[in-house]
C-alpha positions in Angstrom: 16.0 70.9 28.4 19.4 69.7 27.4 21.9 68.1 29.8 24.3 71.0 29.3 21.6 73.5 30.4 20.6 71.5 33.4 24.2 71.3 34.5 24.6 75.1 34.0 21.5 75.8 36.0 22.7 73.6 38.9 26.1 75.4 38.8 24.4 78.8 38.8 22.2 77.8 41.7 25.2 76.4 43.6 27.3 79.5 43.0 24.4 81.8 44.1 23.5 79.8 47.2 27.1 79.2 48.0 27.7 83.0 47.9 24.8 83.5 50.3 26.0 80.9 52.7 29.5 82.3 52.6 28.1 85.8 53.5 26.2 84.4 56.4 29.3 82.5 57.6 31.5 85.6 57.3 29.1 87.6 59.5 28.4 84.8 62.1 32.0 83.8 62.6 32.8 87.4 63.8 30.0 87.5 66.3 30.8 87.2 69.9 28.7 85.0 72.3 27.0 88.3 73.5 26.2 89.3 69.9 24.6 85.9 69.2 22.6 86.2 72.4 21.3 89.7 71.5 20.3 88.5 68.0 18.5 85.5 69.4 16.8 87.7 72.0 15.5 89.9 69.1 13.9 86.9 67.5 12.3 85.9 70.7 11.0 89.4 71.6 9.8 90.3 68.1 6.1 91.1 67.7 5.0 88.4 65.3 1.7 90.2 64.6 3.7 92.7 62.5 5.7 89.8 61.0 2.4 88.3 59.8 1.5 91.7 58.2 4.9 91.6 56.4 3.8 88.3 54.9 0.3 89.6 54.1 1.7 92.7 52.3 3.7 90.2 50.2 0.6 88.3 49.2 -1.2 91.5 48.3 1.7 92.6 46.1 1.4 89.3 44.3 -2.3 89.9 43.8 -1.6 93.3 42.3 1.2 91.8 40.1 -1.4 89.2 38.9 -3.9 91.8 37.9 -1.2 93.8 36.1 -0.1 90.7 34.2 -3.7 89.9 33.2 -3.9 93.4 31.8 -0.7 92.8 29.8 -2.0 89.5 28.4 -5.4 90.9 27.2 -4.0 92.0 23.8 -3.1 88.3 23.2 -6.7 87.5 22.4 -8.2 86.6 25.8 -7.9 87.6 29.4 -6.6 84.6 31.4 -8.5 83.6 34.6 -7.4 85.3 37.8 -6.8 82.0 39.8 -4.5 80.4 37.2 -2.6 83.7 36.7 -2.2 84.2 40.5 -1.0 80.6 41.0 1.4 81.0 38.1 2.9 84.1 39.7 3.3 82.2 43.0 4.9 79.2 41.4 7.2 81.5 39.5 8.5 83.0 42.7 9.0 79.6 44.2 10.9 78.4 41.1 13.2 81.4 41.2 14.3 80.3 44.7 15.6 77.1 43.1 17.1 78.2 39.8 17.7 81.8 38.6 15.1 83.0 36.0 13.3 79.6 36.1 10.3 81.4 37.5 9.7 83.4 34.3 9.7 80.2 32.2 7.5 78.3 34.8 4.7 80.8 35.0 4.6 81.2 31.2 4.4 77.4 30.9 1.5 77.3 33.4 -0.5 80.0 31.4 0.1 78.1 28.2 -1.0 74.8 29.8 -4.1 76.0 31.6 -5.2 79.1 29.7 -4.0 78.0 26.2 -2.1 81.2 25.4 1.0 81.1 23.2 4.2 80.6 25.2 6.4 83.1 23.3 3.8 85.9 23.5 3.3 85.4 27.2 7.1 85.4 27.7 7.1 88.7 25.9 4.8 90.2 28.5 7.1 89.0 31.2 10.1 90.7 29.5 8.1 94.0 29.4 7.1 93.5 33.0 10.8 93.2 34.0 11.6 96.4 32.0 8.8 98.3 33.9 10.0 97.1 37.2 13.6 98.2 36.4 12.3 101.7 35.6 10.3 101.8 38.8 13.5 100.7 40.7 15.2 103.7 39.1 12.4 105.9 40.3 12.7 104.5 43.8 16.4 105.3 43.8 15.7 108.9 42.7 13.0 109.3 45.4 15.4 107.8 48.0 18.2 110.3 47.1 15.8 113.3 47.1 14.1 112.2 50.4 17.3 111.5 52.2 19.6 114.0 50.4 20.8 115.9 53.5 21.3 112.7 55.5 23.1 110.8 52.7 25.3 113.8 51.8 26.3 114.1 55.5 27.2 110.3 55.6 29.2 110.7 52.4 31.1 113.6 53.8 31.9 111.6 57.0 33.2 108.7 54.9 35.3 111.2 52.8 36.8 112.6 56.0 37.5 109.2 57.5 39.3 108.1 54.3 41.3 111.3 54.3 42.3 110.9 57.9 43.3 107.3 57.6 45.4 107.9 54.5 47.0 111.1 55.4 46.9 114.4 53.5 49.7 113.7 51.1 48.6 110.2 50.2 45.0 111.4 49.9 46.1 114.2 47.5 47.9 111.8 45.2 44.9 109.4 45.3 42.6 112.3 44.2 45.0 113.3 41.5 45.1 109.7 40.1 41.3 109.4 40.1 40.9 112.8 38.4 43.6 111.9 35.9 42.0 108.5 35.2 38.6 110.2 34.5 40.2 112.7 32.1 42.0 109.9 30.2 38.8 107.9 30.0 37.0 110.9 28.5 39.8 111.5 26.0 39.7 107.8 25.1 35.9 107.8 24.6 36.0 111.0 22.4 38.9 109.8 20.3 37.5 106.3 19.7 33.8 107.0 19.8 33.1 105.5 16.3 34.8 102.2 17.1 33.1 102.2 20.5 29.7 102.6 18.9 30.4 99.4 16.9 31.5 97.4 20.0 29.3 94.4 20.8 28.9 95.7 24.4 27.7 99.1 23.1 25.3 97.4 20.7 24.0 95.3 23.6 23.4 98.4 25.8 21.7 100.2 22.9 19.5 97.1 22.5 18.6 97.2 26.2 17.7 100.9 25.9 15.6 100.2 22.8 13.8 97.5 24.9 13.1 100.0 27.6 11.5 102.4 25.1 9.5 99.6 23.5 8.3 98.5 27.0 7.1 102.1 27.7 5.4 102.2 24.3 3.6 98.9 25.1 1.8 100.5 28.1 0.1 103.1 25.9 -1.2 100.3 23.7 -2.9 98.4 26.5 -6.7 98.4 27.0 -6.3 99.7 30.6 -3.0 101.7 30.7 -4.0 103.7 33.8 -4.9 100.6 35.7 -1.6 99.0 34.6 0.4 102.0 36.0 -1.7 102.0 39.2 -0.8 98.4 39.9 2.8 98.9 38.9 3.1 101.6 41.5 1.0 99.7 44.1 3.4 96.7 43.9 6.3 98.8 45.0 4.2 100.6 47.6 3.3 97.2 49.1 7.0 96.2 49.2 7.7 99.5 51.1 4.8 98.9 53.5 6.1 95.4 54.2 9.4 96.9 55.4 7.6 99.5 57.5 5.6 96.7 59.1 8.9 94.9 59.7 10.2 97.9 61.6 7.3 97.6 64.0 8.3 94.0 64.9 11.2 95.2 67.1 11.2 97.8 69.9 14.5 99.2 68.7 13.3 99.9 65.1 9.7 100.8 65.6 10.4 104.6 65.4 12.1 104.3 62.0 10.2 105.9 59.2 10.0 106.2 55.4 13.6 107.3 54.8 15.2 104.1 56.1 12.5 102.0 54.5 13.1 103.5 51.1 16.9 102.9 51.5 16.3 99.2 52.4 13.8 98.8 49.5 16.4 100.2 47.1 19.5 98.5 48.3 17.7 95.3 49.3 16.4 94.8 45.8 20.0 94.3 44.6 20.5 91.6 47.2 17.9 89.5 45.3 19.6 90.3 42.0 23.1 89.4 43.1 22.5 86.4 45.4 19.9 83.6 44.8 16.9 84.4 46.9 18.8 87.3 48.6 20.1 84.9 51.3 22.9 86.3 53.3 23.2 89.5 51.2 19.8 91.0 52.2 20.5 90.6 55.9 23.9 92.4 55.5 22.3 95.2 53.5 19.6 95.7 56.1 22.2 95.6 58.9 24.6 98.2 57.3 21.7 100.5 56.1 20.2 100.6 59.6 23.6 101.3 61.2 23.6 104.6 59.3 20.4 105.4 61.3 21.8 104.6 64.7 20.6 101.0 65.0 23.1 98.5 66.4 24.6 95.9 64.0 23.0 93.0 65.9 19.5 94.5 65.8 19.9 95.4 62.1 21.1 91.9 61.3 18.2 90.3 63.3 15.6 92.5 61.5 17.2 91.5 58.2 16.5 87.9 59.0 13.0 88.6 60.2 12.0 90.5 57.0 13.8 88.1 54.7 12.5 85.0 56.6 8.9 86.1 56.5 9.1 86.9 52.8 10.8 83.6 51.9 8.4 81.5 54.0 5.5 83.2 52.2 7.0 82.4 48.8 7.7 78.8 49.7 4.3 78.1 51.3 2.2 80.0 48.8 4.1 78.4 45.9 3.7 74.9 47.2 0.0 75.5 47.8 -0.4 76.8 44.2 1.4 73.8 42.8 -0.9 71.4 44.6 -4.1 73.3 43.7 -3.4 74.1 40.1 -4.2 70.6 38.7 -7.1 70.1 41.1 -8.9 73.3 40.2 -8.3 72.9 36.5 -9.4 69.3 36.6 -12.7 70.4 38.2 -13.1 73.2 35.6 -12.4 70.8 32.8 -14.9 68.2 34.1 -17.6 71.0 34.5 -16.9 72.2 31.0 -17.1 68.6 29.6 -20.3 68.0 31.5 -22.0 71.1 30.1 -20.9 70.3 26.6 -22.4 66.8 27.0 -25.7 68.1 28.2 -25.9 70.6 25.3 -25.2 67.9 22.8 -27.9 65.7 24.3 
């Protein structure tokens, strides 16, 4: 890796982590002594049996992701071993905590090293995997909207009324007029310059992304076990959802929350990990603000955000470090056993 790329990666990491730390500071600086005490009490009174189950659901989701990745790599000529593939997934998540997108490169490098599969082809399966996960995120958003339609529409109407009241009728009328006028002008612009817009680099890039989605879907039908692939793709997200439901049980104030709030956190919380490195700071705020819609106090919501995020992050760090330690040991033993058998056969 060139010096320029190393510097850029450090800058990216610094920006992402800095953003997360800034978000934490912005929340904490506005907390009163009573708020801080309530949050700390939540940590102390949490039922850590359920926290352990949050961590366990994360491990099982990684097992399911491993099996799915094995299925995707079968067409490359050989099915990689479960242990190496599982450890590669764990190391990948650990690497992503350090540098954005380093995890994808790391796990492909591990498979190339220990399973002797071509790096570029393995990387291609990871790209398809990301496409499928994005499609599933879109499905999660659709399910969330349908499941919580009446509740969300009620919250939007309340927000609408609050804005109207705070601005006043006349100001609000002109604001609506400006927004509608802007939308009409944008439509006229798009229709008038559609040919030039279709040749725009950004439009071409979007078309390329859409083509990639279609190619990713087509890839599923060409797999040896397409139904098993779909099963594990869905199971991964179900386990993420189950982890949040387990997290609700950790606190007395949130144990009655059900599937609706969990779906909302799953959907919005995913963006926290996209926007900020490791989701630090952002995930806690998203959980806090989401649960406030369901009548949970800001302090309890913030505490729960830390509990869920903390348990997930500890799992990633510990399992990733264990995988890094065991990978060379296990593969050394496998190599020695293979060499010993070869020697015996030659004799």
